[in-house]
ZAMARGU-4260 file (C-alpha; in steps of 0.2 Angstrom, whole numbers, plus 5000, padded with zeros to 4 digits):
<rodrens>
0) 5259/5273/5702 | 5255/5268/5685 | 5256/5277/5668 | 5237/5279/5668 | 5237/5289/5684
5) 5252/5300/5680 | 5251/5302/5661 | 5234/5308/5658 | 5227/5318/5643 | 5228/5334/5653
10) 5246/5330/5659 | 5252/5326/5642 | 5245/5342/5635 | 5256/5352/5648 | 5272/5345/5640
15) 5282/5356/5629 | 5282/5354/5610 | 5301/5350/5606 | 5303/5367/5598 | 5295/5376/5613
20) 5307/5367/5624 | 5322/5371/5614 | 5316/5389/5612 | 5315/5392/5631 | 5333/5386/5634
25) 5346/5398/5639 | 5365/5395/5636 | 5363/5376/5634 | 5352/5378/5618 | 5368/5378/5607
30) 5372/5360/5613 | 5358/5353/5603 | 5362/5362/5587 | 5376/5350/5580 | 5364/5336/5582
35) 5350/5345/5574 | 5360/5350/5559 | 5370/5334/5557 | 5357/5321/5559 | 5347/5315/5544
40) 5333/5302/5544 | 5335/5291/5529 | 5320/5290/5517 | 5318/5272/5521 | 5318/5275/5540
45) 5305/5290/5538 | 5294/5278/5527 | 5295/5265/5541 | 5289/5277/5554 | 5276/5284/5544
50) 5269/5266/5539 | 5270/5262/5558 | 5259/5276/5563 | 5247/5272/5549 | 5247/5253/5555
55) 5245/5257/5574 | 5236/5273/5573 | 5241/5290/5581 | 5256/5289/5592 | 5260/5300/5607
60) 5278/5301/5613 | 5283/5307/5631 | 5301/5313/5631 | 5309/5315/5648 | 5325/5326/5647
65) 5336/5339/5655 | 5346/5351/5645 | 5363/5348/5653 | 5364/5329/5647 | 5374/5325/5632
70) 5363/5309/5628 | 5348/5321/5627 | 5358/5333/5616 | 5360/5319/5604 | 5344/5309/5607
75) 5330/5322/5607 | 5334/5329/5589 | 5333/5311/5583 | 5316/5308/5591 | 5310/5325/5586
80) 5315/5321/5568 | 5306/5304/5568 | 5291/5312/5576 | 5290/5326/5562 | 5293/5313/5548
85) 5280/5301/5554 | 5266/5312/5562 | 5269/5306/5580 | 5265/5319/5593 | 5280/5322/5604
90) 5279/5331/5621 | 5294/5335/5631 | 5295/5335/5650 | 5310/5341/5660 | 5315/5327/5672
95) 5318/5336/5688 | 5301/5345/5687 | 5292/5329/5682 | 5300/5316/5694 | 5283/5306/5695
100) 5284/5303/5676 | 5303/5299/5678 | 5299/5286/5691 | 5289/5276/5679 | 5305/5273/5668
105) 5319/5271/5680 | 5334/5263/5671 | 5337/5245/5679 | 5323/5250/5692 | 5334/5263/5700
110) 5343/5276/5689 | 5336/5292/5683 | 5343/5290/5666 | 5338/5302/5652 | 5332/5304/5639
115) 5317/5293/5640 | 5306/5291/5625 | 5289/5283/5630 | 5277/5278/5616 | 5258/5277/5618
120) 5243/5275/5607 | 5232/5290/5605 | 5222/5284/5621 | 5238/5284/5631 | 5239/5265/5632
125) 5258/5262/5633 | 5267/5253/5619 | 5285/5253/5625 | 5299/5265/5631 | 5317/5267/5627
130) 5330/5274/5639 | 5346/5284/5638 | 5356/5278/5623 | 5358/5263/5611 | 5366/5247/5617
135) 5381/5250/5605 | 5384/5267/5615 | 5384/5258/5632 | 5396/5245/5626 | 5408/5258/5618
140) 5407/5268/5634 | 5411/5253/5645 | 5426/5248/5634 | 5432/5265/5634 | 5431/5267/5652
145) 5441/5251/5654 | 5454/5257/5642 | 5457/5274/5649 | 5457/5267/5667 | 5473/5258/5663
150) 5481/5274/5657 | 5481/5281/5675 | 5477/5299/5669 | 5472/5313/5680 | 5453/5315/5682
155) 5452/5330/5671 | 5462/5323/5657 | 5452/5307/5658 | 5435/5316/5656 | 5442/5326/5641
160) 5447/5310/5632 | 5431/5302/5636 | 5421/5317/5629 | 5432/5318/5613 | 5430/5300/5609
165) 5411/5300/5613 | 5408/5315/5602 | 5417/5306/5588 | 5403/5292/5589 | 5388/5304/5589
170) 5382/5300/5571 | 5384/5281/5574 | 5374/5282/5590 | 5361/5293/5582 | 5359/5279/5569
175) 5359/5266/5582 | 5345/5275/5591 | 5334/5274/5575 | 5338/5256/5572 | 5333/5251/5590
180) 5317/5261/5589 | 5313/5253/5573 | 5316/5236/5580 | 5304/5240/5595 | 5290/5245/5583
185) 5293/5231/5572 | 5290/5219/5586 | 5272/5226/5589
</rodrens>
């Protein structure tokens, strides 16, 4: 399948707005809050995204997410802030209820990695997509896994250390997400 047959105007309109998506969440809603309150888009970055929308015309964004995913907790507020600051139209689609959309953006052709942010022109012609987390986060996670594997910790303790260290990188990774999205738009 292609994006043209899966992401139509009708299908796009069925996506949640970001606020509607967050409003319908239950207990997992609070996992987004620290990222919403802690993230600020720098004025120069907001201007870049506004100028990009002016240069390219209206932009639609498909976000594929699930509310249990830490990368979504961190990434969706970043994308929502960019969309709000620039006038991009963002629609949110839960991955497991929209597997046909997810299958368009498999990480390395096989993994159901989220979030996915897929960018389109107003007519839904694809521009590009971004998956999961910034490269700097992937590198940190790989290096941390190597480091912790040498400590021989029990599984539960290992995951607790990983969560704590990953959490300490949240602001850096949010800013790296902005940088990577800017780089992708700058190449257009």
